[in-house]
Short mmCIF file of the C-alpha atoms (twelve columns), coordinates in Angstrom:
data_MODEL
# 
_entry.id   MODEL 
# 
loop_
_atom_site.group_PDB 
_atom_site.id 
_atom_site.type_symbol 
_atom_site.label_atom_id 
_atom_site.label_alt_id 
_atom_site.label_comp_id 
_atom_site.label_asym_id 
_atom_site.label_seq_id 
_atom_site.Cartn_x 
_atom_site.Cartn_y 
_atom_site.Cartn_z 
_atom_site.pdbx_PDB_model_num 
ATOM 1   C CA . UNK A 1   -12.979 -17.496 -77.727 1 
ATOM 2   C CA . UNK A 2   -15.994 -15.180 -76.993 1 
ATOM 3   C CA . UNK A 3   -18.341 -16.609 -74.455 1 
ATOM 4   C CA . UNK A 4   -21.783 -15.629 -73.260 1 
ATOM 5   C CA . UNK A 5   -22.347 -12.448 -71.284 1 
ATOM 6   C CA . UNK A 6   -23.578 -12.278 -67.861 1 
ATOM 7   C CA . UNK A 7   -27.000 -11.278 -69.202 1 
ATOM 8   C CA . UNK A 8   -27.142 -14.222 -71.522 1 
ATOM 9   C CA . UNK A 9   -26.134 -16.686 -68.786 1 
ATOM 10  C CA . UNK A 10  -28.801 -15.088 -66.430 1 
ATOM 11  C CA . UNK A 11  -31.461 -15.894 -69.014 1 
ATOM 12  C CA . UNK A 12  -30.251 -19.479 -69.519 1 
ATOM 13  C CA . UNK A 13  -29.852 -19.855 -65.855 1 
ATOM 14  C CA . UNK A 14  -33.519 -18.800 -65.210 1 
ATOM 15  C CA . UNK A 15  -34.637 -21.311 -67.905 1 
ATOM 16  C CA . UNK A 16  -32.571 -24.123 -66.409 1 
ATOM 17  C CA . UNK A 17  -34.000 -23.373 -62.859 1 
ATOM 18  C CA . UNK A 18  -37.502 -23.309 -64.316 1 
ATOM 19  C CA . UNK A 19  -36.992 -26.758 -65.901 1 
ATOM 20  C CA . UNK A 20  -35.712 -28.077 -62.560 1 
ATOM 21  C CA . UNK A 21  -38.630 -26.630 -60.727 1 
ATOM 22  C CA . UNK A 22  -41.141 -28.259 -63.081 1 
ATOM 23  C CA . UNK A 23  -39.439 -31.602 -62.950 1 
ATOM 24  C CA . UNK A 24  -39.476 -31.372 -59.193 1 
ATOM 25  C CA . UNK A 25  -43.250 -30.607 -59.317 1 
ATOM 26  C CA . UNK A 26  -43.792 -33.697 -61.444 1 
ATOM 27  C CA . UNK A 27  -41.949 -35.869 -58.908 1 
ATOM 28  C CA . UNK A 28  -43.443 -34.204 -55.825 1 
ATOM 29  C CA . UNK A 29  -40.093 -32.813 -54.688 1 
ATOM 30  C CA . UNK A 30  -38.920 -29.480 -53.360 1 
ATOM 31  C CA . UNK A 31  -36.642 -27.629 -55.884 1 
ATOM 32  C CA . UNK A 32  -34.501 -26.510 -53.032 1 
ATOM 33  C CA . UNK A 33  -33.254 -30.100 -52.775 1 
ATOM 34  C CA . UNK A 34  -31.568 -29.907 -56.168 1 
ATOM 35  C CA . UNK A 35  -28.139 -28.103 -56.503 1 
ATOM 36  C CA . UNK A 36  -27.015 -26.847 -59.935 1 
ATOM 37  C CA . UNK A 37  -23.357 -27.395 -60.731 1 
ATOM 38  C CA . UNK A 38  -22.193 -25.248 -63.575 1 
ATOM 39  C CA . UNK A 39  -19.680 -27.041 -65.724 1 
ATOM 40  C CA . UNK A 40  -17.117 -24.758 -67.108 1 
ATOM 41  C CA . UNK A 41  -14.938 -27.338 -68.983 1 
ATOM 42  C CA . UNK A 42  -13.641 -25.802 -72.187 1 
ATOM 43  C CA . UNK A 43  -14.714 -22.196 -71.289 1 
ATOM 44  C CA . UNK A 44  -12.344 -19.483 -70.297 1 
ATOM 45  C CA . UNK A 45  -12.170 -17.655 -67.073 1 
ATOM 46  C CA . UNK A 46  -14.254 -14.777 -68.443 1 
ATOM 47  C CA . UNK A 47  -17.174 -17.075 -68.753 1 
ATOM 48  C CA . UNK A 48  -16.788 -18.123 -65.119 1 
ATOM 49  C CA . UNK A 49  -16.728 -14.408 -64.025 1 
ATOM 50  C CA . UNK A 50  -19.858 -13.773 -65.992 1 
ATOM 51  C CA . UNK A 51  -21.504 -16.728 -64.513 1 
ATOM 52  C CA . UNK A 52  -20.692 -15.491 -61.043 1 
ATOM 53  C CA . UNK A 53  -22.263 -12.175 -62.017 1 
ATOM 54  C CA . UNK A 54  -25.312 -14.001 -62.940 1 
ATOM 55  C CA . UNK A 55  -25.473 -15.602 -59.527 1 
ATOM 56  C CA . UNK A 56  -23.882 -18.999 -59.916 1 
ATOM 57  C CA . UNK A 57  -21.561 -20.058 -57.098 1 
ATOM 58  C CA . UNK A 58  -20.975 -23.856 -57.614 1 
ATOM 59  C CA . UNK A 59  -18.672 -24.863 -60.435 1 
ATOM 60  C CA . UNK A 60  -17.323 -28.066 -61.815 1 
ATOM 61  C CA . UNK A 61  -14.144 -28.893 -63.858 1 
ATOM 62  C CA . UNK A 62  -13.183 -32.133 -65.499 1 
ATOM 63  C CA . UNK A 63  -9.379  -31.819 -65.442 1 
ATOM 64  C CA . UNK A 64  -7.078  -30.466 -62.649 1 
ATOM 65  C CA . UNK A 65  -4.719  -28.551 -64.780 1 
ATOM 66  C CA . UNK A 66  -7.525  -26.599 -66.583 1 
ATOM 67  C CA . UNK A 67  -9.420  -26.039 -63.439 1 
ATOM 68  C CA . UNK A 68  -6.425  -24.838 -61.507 1 
ATOM 69  C CA . UNK A 69  -5.457  -22.210 -64.178 1 
ATOM 70  C CA . UNK A 70  -8.968  -20.941 -64.284 1 
ATOM 71  C CA . UNK A 71  -9.397  -20.846 -60.498 1 
ATOM 72  C CA . UNK A 72  -6.092  -18.974 -60.199 1 
ATOM 73  C CA . UNK A 73  -7.386  -16.297 -62.583 1 
ATOM 74  C CA . UNK A 74  -10.947 -16.019 -61.021 1 
ATOM 75  C CA . UNK A 75  -10.255 -16.464 -57.235 1 
ATOM 76  C CA . UNK A 76  -8.809  -12.967 -56.618 1 
ATOM 77  C CA . UNK A 77  -11.990 -11.324 -57.643 1 
ATOM 78  C CA . UNK A 78  -14.405 -14.053 -56.699 1 
ATOM 79  C CA . UNK A 79  -13.009 -15.867 -53.589 1 
ATOM 80  C CA . UNK A 80  -16.307 -17.459 -52.429 1 
ATOM 81  C CA . UNK A 81  -16.914 -19.590 -55.452 1 
ATOM 82  C CA . UNK A 82  -16.917 -23.305 -54.654 1 
ATOM 83  C CA . UNK A 83  -15.139 -25.674 -57.071 1 
ATOM 84  C CA . UNK A 84  -15.635 -29.527 -57.471 1 
ATOM 85  C CA . UNK A 85  -13.637 -32.015 -59.576 1 
ATOM 86  C CA . UNK A 86  -15.946 -34.013 -61.660 1 
ATOM 87  C CA . UNK A 87  -13.593 -35.716 -64.030 1 
ATOM 88  C CA . UNK A 88  -11.178 -38.655 -63.570 1 
ATOM 89  C CA . UNK A 89  -8.278  -37.950 -61.134 1 
ATOM 90  C CA . UNK A 90  -4.880  -39.470 -61.490 1 
ATOM 91  C CA . UNK A 91  -3.182  -40.329 -58.201 1 
ATOM 92  C CA . UNK A 92  -0.061  -38.247 -59.162 1 
ATOM 93  C CA . UNK A 93  -2.311  -35.115 -59.460 1 
ATOM 94  C CA . UNK A 94  -4.273  -35.735 -56.080 1 
ATOM 95  C CA . UNK A 95  -2.079  -33.257 -54.142 1 
ATOM 96  C CA . UNK A 96  -2.720  -30.407 -56.636 1 
ATOM 97  C CA . UNK A 97  -6.478  -31.221 -56.833 1 
ATOM 98  C CA . UNK A 98  -6.671  -30.912 -53.056 1 
ATOM 99  C CA . UNK A 99  -5.406  -27.398 -53.382 1 
ATOM 100 C CA . UNK A 100 -7.940  -26.130 -55.725 1 
ATOM 101 C CA . UNK A 101 -11.177 -28.291 -55.362 1 
ATOM 102 C CA . UNK A 102 -13.410 -28.367 -52.298 1 
ATOM 103 C CA . UNK A 103 -14.899 -31.841 -53.268 1 
ATOM 104 C CA . UNK A 104 -14.056 -34.733 -55.641 1 
ATOM 105 C CA . UNK A 105 -16.999 -36.286 -57.371 1 
ATOM 106 C CA . UNK A 106 -15.021 -38.940 -59.236 1 
ATOM 107 C CA . UNK A 107 -13.683 -41.348 -56.600 1 
ATOM 108 C CA . UNK A 108 -13.539 -44.583 -58.646 1 
ATOM 109 C CA . UNK A 109 -10.834 -46.878 -57.176 1 
ATOM 110 C CA . UNK A 110 -9.176  -47.989 -53.979 1 
ATOM 111 C CA . UNK A 111 -5.786  -46.597 -54.781 1 
ATOM 112 C CA . UNK A 112 -7.268  -43.046 -55.195 1 
ATOM 113 C CA . UNK A 113 -9.075  -43.240 -51.903 1 
ATOM 114 C CA . UNK A 114 -5.966  -44.293 -50.053 1 
ATOM 115 C CA . UNK A 115 -3.899  -41.582 -51.817 1 
ATOM 116 C CA . UNK A 116 -6.335  -38.746 -50.732 1 
ATOM 117 C CA . UNK A 117 -6.420  -40.007 -47.220 1 
ATOM 118 C CA . UNK A 118 -2.624  -40.169 -47.030 1 
ATOM 119 C CA . UNK A 119 -2.512  -36.588 -48.261 1 
ATOM 120 C CA . UNK A 120 -5.217  -35.363 -45.933 1 
ATOM 121 C CA . UNK A 121 -4.184  -37.150 -42.678 1 
ATOM 122 C CA . UNK A 122 -1.122  -35.195 -41.848 1 
ATOM 123 C CA . UNK A 123 -2.576  -31.695 -42.887 1 
ATOM 124 C CA . UNK A 124 -2.641  -29.382 -39.844 1 
ATOM 125 C CA . UNK A 125 -6.012  -27.941 -40.820 1 
ATOM 126 C CA . UNK A 126 -7.569  -31.420 -40.239 1 
ATOM 127 C CA . UNK A 127 -9.531  -31.073 -43.379 1 
ATOM 128 C CA . UNK A 128 -12.151 -33.620 -44.285 1 
ATOM 129 C CA . UNK A 129 -12.841 -33.884 -48.083 1 
ATOM 130 C CA . UNK A 130 -16.325 -34.504 -49.510 1 
ATOM 131 C CA . UNK A 131 -16.321 -37.291 -52.125 1 
ATOM 132 C CA . UNK A 132 -18.775 -39.018 -54.356 1 
ATOM 133 C CA . UNK A 133 -18.191 -42.576 -55.576 1 
ATOM 134 C CA . UNK A 134 -18.465 -42.606 -59.285 1 
ATOM 135 C CA . UNK A 135 -20.190 -45.579 -60.817 1 
ATOM 136 C CA . UNK A 136 -19.846 -46.669 -64.464 1 
ATOM 137 C CA . UNK A 137 -23.279 -48.127 -64.810 1 
ATOM 138 C CA . UNK A 138 -23.068 -48.571 -68.618 1 
ATOM 139 C CA . UNK A 139 -19.868 -50.551 -68.380 1 
ATOM 140 C CA . UNK A 140 -18.279 -48.272 -70.936 1 
ATOM 141 C CA . UNK A 141 -14.589 -48.695 -71.315 1 
ATOM 142 C CA . UNK A 142 -13.984 -45.156 -72.325 1 
ATOM 143 C CA . UNK A 143 -15.472 -43.811 -69.133 1 
ATOM 144 C CA . UNK A 144 -14.113 -43.798 -65.639 1 
ATOM 145 C CA . UNK A 145 -16.078 -45.051 -62.576 1 
ATOM 146 C CA . UNK A 146 -16.169 -48.197 -60.543 1 
ATOM 147 C CA . UNK A 147 -18.230 -51.072 -61.846 1 
ATOM 148 C CA . UNK A 148 -21.628 -51.628 -60.378 1 
ATOM 149 C CA . UNK A 149 -20.282 -54.877 -58.923 1 
ATOM 150 C CA . UNK A 150 -17.391 -53.183 -57.255 1 
ATOM 151 C CA . UNK A 151 -19.154 -50.182 -55.933 1 
ATOM 152 C CA . UNK A 152 -19.949 -51.823 -52.574 1 
ATOM 153 C CA . UNK A 153 -16.364 -52.691 -51.793 1 
ATOM 154 C CA . UNK A 154 -15.086 -49.224 -52.833 1 
ATOM 155 C CA . UNK A 155 -17.820 -47.564 -50.653 1 
ATOM 156 C CA . UNK A 156 -16.823 -49.551 -47.676 1 
ATOM 157 C CA . UNK A 157 -13.193 -48.682 -48.038 1 
ATOM 158 C CA . UNK A 158 -13.890 -45.084 -48.654 1 
ATOM 159 C CA . UNK A 159 -16.240 -44.828 -45.594 1 
ATOM 160 C CA . UNK A 160 -13.400 -46.207 -43.492 1 
ATOM 161 C CA . UNK A 161 -11.102 -43.329 -44.299 1 
ATOM 162 C CA . UNK A 162 -11.298 -40.740 -41.558 1 
ATOM 163 C CA . UNK A 163 -10.622 -37.773 -43.798 1 
ATOM 164 C CA . UNK A 164 -13.092 -38.683 -46.568 1 
ATOM 165 C CA . UNK A 165 -16.688 -37.557 -46.256 1 
ATOM 166 C CA . UNK A 166 -18.535 -39.928 -48.612 1 
ATOM 167 C CA . UNK A 167 -21.595 -37.854 -49.768 1 
ATOM 168 C CA . UNK A 168 -23.179 -40.311 -52.150 1 
ATOM 169 C CA . UNK A 169 -22.908 -41.511 -55.726 1 
ATOM 170 C CA . UNK A 170 -22.232 -40.018 -59.158 1 
ATOM 171 C CA . UNK A 171 -22.754 -41.425 -62.718 1 
ATOM 172 C CA . UNK A 172 -22.564 -40.476 -66.264 1 
ATOM 173 C CA . UNK A 173 -24.920 -42.850 -68.314 1 
ATOM 174 C CA . UNK A 174 -24.310 -43.894 -71.929 1 
ATOM 175 C CA . UNK A 175 -25.286 -40.913 -74.134 1 
ATOM 176 C CA . UNK A 176 -28.448 -41.094 -76.116 1 
ATOM 177 C CA . UNK A 177 -30.372 -38.290 -77.835 1 
ATOM 178 C CA . UNK A 178 -33.527 -39.282 -76.137 1 
ATOM 179 C CA . UNK A 179 -33.306 -38.275 -72.537 1 
ATOM 180 C CA . UNK A 180 -35.619 -41.069 -71.542 1 
ATOM 181 C CA . UNK A 181 -33.045 -43.521 -72.324 1 
ATOM 182 C CA . UNK A 182 -31.027 -42.366 -69.343 1 
ATOM 183 C CA . UNK A 183 -33.895 -43.046 -66.848 1 
ATOM 184 C CA . UNK A 184 -33.158 -46.626 -66.193 1 
ATOM 185 C CA . UNK A 185 -29.535 -45.716 -65.258 1 
ATOM 186 C CA . UNK A 186 -30.589 -42.880 -62.899 1 
ATOM 187 C CA . UNK A 187 -33.149 -45.213 -61.357 1 
ATOM 188 C CA . UNK A 188 -30.493 -47.884 -60.722 1 
ATOM 189 C CA . UNK A 189 -28.139 -45.338 -59.190 1 
ATOM 190 C CA . UNK A 190 -30.852 -44.213 -56.755 1 
ATOM 191 C CA . UNK A 191 -31.660 -47.768 -55.825 1 
ATOM 192 C CA . UNK A 192 -27.982 -48.628 -55.339 1 
ATOM 193 C CA . UNK A 193 -27.643 -45.641 -53.101 1 
ATOM 194 C CA . UNK A 194 -30.449 -47.019 -50.938 1 
ATOM 195 C CA . UNK A 195 -28.985 -50.410 -50.750 1 
ATOM 196 C CA . UNK A 196 -25.527 -49.151 -49.799 1 
ATOM 197 C CA . UNK A 197 -26.929 -46.806 -47.226 1 
ATOM 198 C CA . UNK A 198 -28.633 -49.746 -45.609 1 
ATOM 199 C CA . UNK A 199 -25.596 -51.984 -45.919 1 
ATOM 200 C CA . UNK A 200 -23.330 -49.676 -44.191 1 
ATOM 201 C CA . UNK A 201 -25.798 -47.919 -41.916 1 
ATOM 202 C CA . UNK A 202 -24.596 -44.527 -43.100 1 
ATOM 203 C CA . UNK A 203 -26.642 -41.723 -44.803 1 
ATOM 204 C CA . UNK A 204 -25.619 -41.183 -48.431 1 
ATOM 205 C CA . UNK A 205 -27.658 -38.053 -49.188 1 
ATOM 206 C CA . UNK A 206 -26.210 -37.029 -52.563 1 
ATOM 207 C CA . UNK A 207 -26.911 -38.218 -56.006 1 
ATOM 208 C CA . UNK A 208 -25.031 -36.281 -58.773 1 
ATOM 209 C CA . UNK A 209 -26.535 -37.279 -62.090 1 
ATOM 210 C CA . UNK A 210 -27.996 -35.658 -65.115 1 
ATOM 211 C CA . UNK A 211 -26.425 -33.154 -67.573 1 
ATOM 212 C CA . UNK A 212 -27.654 -30.550 -69.974 1 
ATOM 213 C CA . UNK A 213 -29.693 -32.926 -72.285 1 
ATOM 214 C CA . UNK A 214 -31.277 -35.177 -69.517 1 
ATOM 215 C CA . UNK A 215 -31.210 -33.405 -66.157 1 
ATOM 216 C CA . UNK A 216 -34.997 -33.198 -65.934 1 
ATOM 217 C CA . UNK A 217 -35.186 -37.065 -66.077 1 
ATOM 218 C CA . UNK A 218 -32.599 -37.107 -63.433 1 
ATOM 219 C CA . UNK A 219 -34.408 -34.860 -61.108 1 
ATOM 220 C CA . UNK A 220 -37.536 -36.863 -61.540 1 
ATOM 221 C CA . UNK A 221 -35.472 -39.912 -60.470 1 
ATOM 222 C CA . UNK A 222 -33.967 -38.356 -57.347 1 
ATOM 223 C CA . UNK A 223 -30.918 -36.333 -58.406 1 
ATOM 224 C CA . UNK A 224 -29.691 -33.876 -55.734 1 
ATOM 225 C CA . UNK A 225 -27.306 -32.324 -57.981 1 
ATOM 226 C CA . UNK A 226 -27.330 -31.784 -61.753 1 
ATOM 227 C CA . UNK A 227 -24.265 -30.883 -63.842 1 
ATOM 228 C CA . UNK A 228 -25.066 -28.343 -66.495 1 
ATOM 229 C CA . UNK A 229 -22.648 -26.890 -68.965 1 
ATOM 230 C CA . UNK A 230 -23.907 -26.498 -72.471 1 
ATOM 231 C CA . UNK A 231 -27.307 -25.482 -71.242 1 
ATOM 232 C CA . UNK A 232 -25.821 -22.468 -69.510 1 
ATOM 233 C CA . UNK A 233 -22.818 -21.540 -71.596 1 
ATOM 234 C CA . UNK A 234 -23.379 -22.962 -75.092 1 
ATOM 235 C CA . UNK A 235 -20.994 -25.214 -76.942 1 
ATOM 236 C CA . UNK A 236 -17.459 -25.252 -75.541 1 
ATOM 237 C CA . UNK A 237 -14.269 -24.702 -77.262 1 
ATOM 238 C CA . UNK A 238 -13.025 -28.046 -78.510 1 
ATOM 239 C CA . UNK A 239 -9.770  -26.740 -80.152 1 
# 
């Protein structure tokens, strides 16, 4: 697979950042408050290196095995890149995920929270793992994420774990070609964040929402992180 060059990614990156800035202007926000997570699922390590040359430093992968293989190839030359797991995490892969990812944005059940805590608690480096509670606002059976009704209980349990730093919420709304169709879901996640922060008396500063086709709407609704893959790297290899 031949991926985009560093120059091609640089051009696309400038365009994405420009769109983020304009969305922030419409919403009266500072663009510095929105992080860009480059999603490299389905793209080879060469694309990651070209993205790093273009200035990207924050990367997301959906699967532990694919991400680990890519990170092993890239890390010797680019040790300062930060990696986040944004796909569903099986409990039997949690130990390996902790070896490769600086944060998990897909905490979706009690058992996973308890497994992560059990692995982190005895570690000599006293690591605290940033996590996002993933909420399946569309109730789609094919997607991971805690239900809207169960989000509060999971949040309370996660906040009680000494080695988990609950940063906020993440969602992937039902796909629709019209980006505006995602707006109600992004708004609900923002409102849910506010309710949970009040309920538990804890700041939940992060909202990870919005992808290549709808990130501008997400920014207008308060996203602090957008996850962009196709908009930076083109269509991924689906073979």
